C-alpha positions in Angstrom: 5.1 -15.1 21.6 2.9 -14.6 18.5 4.4 -11.1 17.0 3.1 -9.1 14.2 5.0 -7.2 11.7 3.8 -5.1 9.2 5.1 -4.5 6.2 4.1 -1.3 3.7 3.8 -1.3 0.1 7.4 -2.0 -1.3 9.1 -0.8 -4.1 12.3 0.2 -5.2 10.9 3.9 -4.7 11.0 3.3 -1.2 14.5 3.4 -0.9 15.4 2.6 2.8 11.8 1.2 3.4 12.2 -1.8 1.6 15.8 -2.3 2.3 15.3 -1.7 5.9 11.6 -4.5 6.1 13.6 -7.1 4.3 16.3 -7.2 6.7 13.8 -6.5 9.6 12.6 -9.4 8.7 15.9 -11.6 7.7 16.3 -10.6 11.2 13.7 -12.6 12.8 13.6 -15.4 10.6 16.5 -16.3 12.9 14.7 -15.9 16.0 12.8 -19.5 16.0 11.6 -19.5 19.3 8.2 -17.0 18.2 6.1 -17.0 15.6 5.8 -14.5 13.7 2.7 -13.2 11.7 3.3 -11.3 8.1 0.9 -8.8 7.6 1.8 -8.3 4.3 -0.5 -7.5 1.1 1.5 -7.3 -1.8 4.3 -9.6 -3.9 6.7 -8.5 -2.7 9.6 -12.1 -3.9 12.3 -11.0 -1.7 9.7 -11.5 1.3 7.4 -13.8 0.5 10.9 -16.6 -0.4 11.8 -15.1 3.0 8.3 -15.6 4.9 9.0 -19.3 2.6 12.0 -20.8 4.0 10.7 -20.6 7.8 7.9 -22.3 8.9 8.0 -19.6 12.0 7.1 -17.0 9.3 3.5 -16.5 8.4 2.4 -14.4 5.9 -1.8 -12.6 6.7 -3.2 -10.5 4.0 -6.1 -8.9 3.9 -8.4 -11.7 2.2 -7.1 -13.2 5.5 -8.8 -11.3 7.8 -12.4 -11.4 8.9 -12.6 -7.9 10.2 -16.1 -6.1 9.2 -15.5 -2.3 11.0 -19.8 -2.2 11.4 -19.4 -5.8 13.7 -16.3 -3.7 15.7 -18.7 -0.8 16.6 -21.9 -2.7 16.9 -19.9 -4.6 19.9 -18.7 -1.3 20.9 -22.3 0.0 21.0 -23.6 -3.2 23.1 -21.0 -2.7 26.0 -21.1 0.9 26.6 -25.4 -0.1 26.9 -24.5 -2.9 28.6 -22.2 -0.9 31.3 -24.9 1.5 30.9 -27.6 0.0 31.9 -25.6 -2.5 35.3 -25.0 1.2 36.1 -28.5 2.3 36.3 -29.9 -0.7 37.9 -26.9 -0.1 40.7 
């Protein structure tokens, strides 16, 4: 199974959030049955080291995602138009 885990901006100022995120990542690193995609845009050395040591963990950054909001909304509008046209033909 593919699982996405979001790790927000981390710093020592975040206190427990950082420790919790690193602890959770260490826990999922032991699960070799699933593949984990870690959505993390920062260069936290500890997080990146854990990901590097485990091949079933893969880091995803904003630059890796080809997502343009205008494409999303254009697609949704086209889908609505198609549904409406289909209902009007009935």
